[in-house]
C-alpha positions in Angstrom: 154.6 61.9 29.1 155.7 63.7 32.2 158.4 61.3 33.1 159.8 60.1 36.7 160.2 62.9 39.5 162.6 62.3 42.2 160.9 62.6 45.8 162.4 65.9 46.5 160.4 67.4 43.1 157.7 65.5 44.8 157.8 67.4 47.9 158.4 70.5 45.9 155.6 70.4 43.9 153.4 69.3 46.7 154.6 72.3 49.1 153.3 74.6 46.3 150.0 72.5 46.5 149.9 73.5 50.2 150.8 76.9 49.9 147.3 77.0 47.5 145.7 75.1 49.9 146.0 77.6 52.4 144.4 80.4 50.4 141.3 78.8 51.2 141.3 78.9 54.5 138.5 80.5 56.4 136.1 80.7 53.7 135.5 77.2 51.9 133.7 75.4 55.0 132.5 72.9 55.5 134.7 71.7 52.6 138.7 71.2 53.4 140.9 73.4 51.8 142.6 71.6 49.2 145.6 72.8 46.7 146.3 71.0 43.3 149.3 71.5 41.1 149.5 69.9 37.6 153.0 69.3 36.2 154.4 68.0 32.9 158.0 67.5 31.9 158.8 69.2 35.0 156.8 72.5 34.4 153.9 73.5 35.7 151.1 73.3 33.5 148.0 74.1 35.9 147.2 75.0 39.7 144.0 75.4 41.6 142.5 75.9 45.2 139.0 75.5 46.5 137.5 78.2 45.6 135.2 80.2 48.2 131.9 78.1 49.5 133.9 75.5 48.4 133.0 75.1 45.2 134.5 74.4 42.4 137.2 72.2 43.8 141.1 72.4 43.3 141.4 70.1 41.2 138.4 71.1 38.5 139.9 74.7 38.5 143.8 73.3 37.7 142.7 70.9 35.3 140.7 73.8 33.2 143.6 76.0 33.6 146.1 72.9 31.9 143.6 71.9 29.2 145.4 69.4 27.2 148.5 69.5 29.0 147.3 67.3 31.5 147.4 64.5 29.4 150.4 62.5 30.4 151.0 64.7 33.1 151.4 64.5 37.2 148.7 66.0 39.8 149.7 66.7 42.7 146.9 67.0 45.5 146.8 67.7 49.0 143.8 65.6 49.9 142.4 62.2 48.6 140.4 63.7 45.3 136.5 63.1 45.9 134.7 60.0 44.5 131.1 60.4 45.2 128.5 62.7 43.4 127.7 66.0 45.8 126.9 69.1 43.9 129.7 68.8 41.3 130.9 65.3 40.2 133.9 63.4 41.2 137.3 64.8 41.3 138.4 61.6 40.4 136.1 61.3 37.1 138.1 64.5 36.5 141.2 63.6 36.7 140.8 59.9 34.7 139.0 62.0 31.8 141.8 64.3 31.6 144.4 61.5 31.1 146.5 62.3 34.2 149.3 60.1 34.0 150.4 60.0 38.0 148.6 61.6 41.1 150.4 62.3 44.4 148.8 63.3 47.5 149.1 63.9 50.6 146.5 62.7 52.9 143.6 60.4 52.7 140.2 61.9 53.0 138.2 60.6 56.2 135.2 61.5 54.7 133.5 58.4 54.8 132.1 59.0 51.4 135.7 58.8 50.4 138.2 57.5 52.8 140.2 55.7 50.2 137.7 55.3 47.6 139.0 57.9 45.2 142.3 56.2 45.6 141.1 53.3 44.8 139.3 54.5 41.6 142.2 56.5 40.1 144.3 52.9 40.2 141.4 51.3 38.5 141.6 53.8 36.0 145.6 52.5 35.7 146.4 55.8 37.5 150.0 55.5 39.2 149.5 56.6 42.9 151.5 57.9 45.2 150.6 58.5 49.0 151.7 60.1 51.8 153.7 63.0 50.6 154.2 65.7 53.4 151.1 64.2 55.1 152.1 65.8 58.6 152.0 69.7 56.8 148.9 68.5 55.2 147.5 67.7 58.3 148.2 70.7 59.7 146.7 72.7 56.5 143.5 70.7 57.1 143.4 70.4 60.9 139.6 72.3 61.1 138.4 70.0 58.5 139.8 66.7 60.1 138.6 67.4 63.4 135.1 68.0 62.2 134.6 64.8 60.5 136.6 62.7 62.8 136.0 64.2 66.3 132.7 66.0 65.6 134.3 69.5 66.7 136.0 72.8 65.1 140.0 72.7 65.5 139.6 75.1 68.2 142.5 77.5 68.6 142.5 80.0 71.9 144.1 83.3 71.4 145.5 85.8 74.2 147.0 88.8 74.4 148.3 89.2 77.9 151.1 91.4 80.2 154.1 89.9 80.9 152.4 88.2 84.1 149.8 86.7 82.5 147.0 89.4 82.6 144.5 90.8 80.0 142.6 93.8 81.7 143.2 95.8 84.8 141.6 96.0 87.6 139.0 98.1 86.4 138.2 95.9 83.3 140.5 98.0 80.8 142.3 96.3 78.2 143.0 98.7 75.3 145.5 98.0 74.4 147.5 96.0 75.9 149.3 94.9 73.0 150.6 97.2 69.7 149.7 98.0 66.2 151.5 95.6 64.6 150.3 92.5 67.2 146.8 93.6 66.3 146.9 93.6 62.7 148.4 90.0 62.8 145.3 89.2 65.0 143.2 90.3 61.8 144.9 88.5 59.4 144.6 85.2 61.6 140.8 85.7 61.8 140.6 86.0 58.0 141.9 82.1 58.2 139.2 81.4 60.6 135.6 80.1 59.8 134.3 81.6 62.9 135.7 84.0 66.0 133.6 83.2 69.4 133.7 84.9 72.4 131.2 84.7 75.5 128.7 87.3 76.5 130.8 88.7 79.1 133.6 90.1 76.5 130.8 91.3 74.0 128.9 93.4 77.2 132.7 95.0 78.2 134.3 95.4 74.8 131.1 95.9 72.5 133.3 94.5 69.6 132.8 93.9 65.8 135.0 90.8 65.6 135.8 91.7 61.9 139.3 91.5 60.2 139.7 95.1 59.3 142.5 97.0 57.2 144.0 94.2 55.3 141.9 94.2 52.2 139.4 91.4 53.3 137.5 89.9 50.7 135.6 87.6 53.5 134.8 87.8 57.1 134.6 85.2 59.7 131.5 84.2 61.4 130.6 86.0 65.1 129.8 83.5 67.1 128.4 84.6 70.6 128.4 82.1 74.0 124.9 83.4 75.4 122.8 81.2 77.7 120.1 83.9 78.6 120.5 86.3 75.0 120.9 88.8 77.7 122.9 90.8 74.9 121.3 94.2 73.4 120.8 93.4 70.1 121.7 97.2 69.4 125.2 96.6 70.3 128.0 96.7 67.1 127.4 92.6 66.9 123.6 93.1 66.5 123.6 96.5 64.0 126.1 94.3 61.5 124.5 91.1 61.7 122.9 92.0 58.6 126.2 92.4 56.6 128.7 89.9 58.6 126.6 87.1 60.0 126.5 86.5 63.7 125.0 83.1 65.7 124.1 83.1 68.9 124.7 79.8 71.3 121.8 80.0 73.4 120.1 77.9 76.5 116.9 76.3 76.3 115.3 79.0 78.6 116.3 81.7 77.0 113.3 84.3 76.6 111.3 84.1 73.7 111.5 88.1 73.3 115.1 87.9 73.2 115.0 85.5 70.8 112.6 87.5 68.7 114.8 90.7 69.3 118.0 89.0 68.2 116.4 87.5 65.0 115.3 90.7 63.7 118.5 91.8 63.7 120.0 89.1 61.2 121.2 86.7 64.0 121.1 82.9 63.6 119.9 81.3 67.0 121.8 77.9 68.1 120.0 76.5 71.2 122.3 74.1 72.7 121.6 72.3 76.6 123.2 73.7 79.9 126.0 72.5 81.4 127.1 72.4 85.2 128.7 76.3 84.7 126.6 77.5 81.9 126.3 76.5 78.4 127.8 73.0 77.7 131.2 74.2 76.0 131.0 70.6 74.2 127.5 70.4 72.9 128.2 74.1 71.7 131.1 73.0 69.7 129.2 70.1 68.5 126.3 72.3 67.1 129.0 74.7 65.5 130.5 71.5 64.0 127.1 70.5 62.7 126.3 73.8 61.1 129.8 73.4 59.1 132.6 75.0 60.9 135.4 73.6 60.5 137.9 76.5 62.6 137.2 78.2 65.1 139.3 81.4 67.1 138.4 82.0 70.9 138.8 85.3 71.7 136.5 85.3 74.5 137.9 86.2 78.4 138.9 84.5 81.3 135.9 82.4 82.3 135.5 81.3 78.5 138.8 80.6 78.3 138.9 77.9 81.3 136.1 76.2 80.3 137.8 75.5 77.1 140.6 74.4 79.1 139.4 72.4 81.6 137.5 70.6 78.6 140.5 69.8 76.9 138.9 71.5 73.9 141.7 73.8 73.1 144.3 72.6 70.3 146.1 75.3 69.6 147.2 78.7 71.5 148.1 82.1 69.9 149.5 84.4 72.7 150.7 87.7 72.0 152.7 89.0 75.0 153.4 92.8 75.5 156.2 94.2 77.9 153.5 95.6 80.3 152.8 94.3 84.1 149.6 95.0 85.8 149.8 92.9 88.9 147.8 90.7 90.8 144.8 92.7 91.2 144.5 92.5 87.1 142.0 90.1 85.4 143.9 86.8 84.2 144.1 85.6 80.8 142.4 82.3 82.0 140.3 81.9 84.6 140.2 79.5 87.7 140.9 75.7 87.1 141.4 74.1 90.6 144.3 72.9 90.0 145.8 72.1 93.3 149.0 70.2 92.2 151.6 70.3 89.8 150.5 68.3 86.7 153.1 66.1 86.1 155.0 64.8 83.2 155.6 66.6 79.8 153.8 70.2 79.3 150.3 69.7 77.4 151.4 72.2 74.8 154.7 72.7 73.0 155.6 75.9 71.1 155.9 75.6 67.2 156.5 79.3 66.5 157.8 82.5 67.9 158.4 86.1 66.1 158.4 89.5 66.8 155.4 91.9 66.1 156.9 95.4 66.6 157.5 95.3 71.1 155.2 92.0 71.3 156.0 88.9 71.4 153.8 86.2 69.4 154.2 82.6 69.8 152.3 79.5 69.0 151.3 76.5 71.1 150.2 73.4 69.6 148.8 70.6 72.1 150.7 67.3 71.9 
């Protein structure tokens, strides 16, 4: 038997499971990124994380590694094991069949197909269950999945690379490069943890970006999402030329010309029609459509106009700021477009800083919505 574990042991092994879960970020959507560690007599006998595309699940990988050693062991799982039949049998059934004596979880799965049913099935089988270990940390790892299930939209991060005076380009629109190579490499690493990178048509036109994770030995790439109400972009740009290799999704309005739709479809891009709002595409509808398509984490690298629309709509969950020791002045392009704010907002700031680090000469900070 695995014997009793202390609270410190539970946290230590759950922390290991959370580290494994994070390996799946960016390549398991629409599934959650889950980690599992199986411990017997204080020794790890199996470990696993959700594999690319969401299958197999973390528990299946860990149980396969543990083999007969899983009997009488404790399984640490970052999210409630599934209890429904999908493309694979329920993980609860696999844990029960393996003979584990105890299961420790961090979060209850809010998916209506699970929602406590996995925990109930484990208890009914006589397996000891401990819930809520490192729940806050697990919530951050799976913030995207939780957002998609409970809010109907992906978790959205706004990335900004700015000067000291909050500018993202010169008066002529030149922006390469505000930050140094260390910061740019860091951006590529964070792209790999996102399901998709999103920009507006203006940024696509001005920068002709690739939006891929480069020089990282990347085994997968994030989707490229572009908001272009009239499909005005030329399919001959870098995104269009590479759409057959790394997926490109174009969110467009109902009046986009048929000839432009045909041209982009010929490039291999996926077209997603959404309704229009007061100032262009309805940004709430855009995120709802992306969630419906399965996306859980979206990183916005768009320009000032798109950033302002997201901030105004209170859709930004987190902000990543790369601040360079440069000054461009008031005639340069601001990081976020006009918001129409006339009076200083009262109360606590909307965002709080949760991390800070130097990347070469640039300062990186993470800000989380309260």
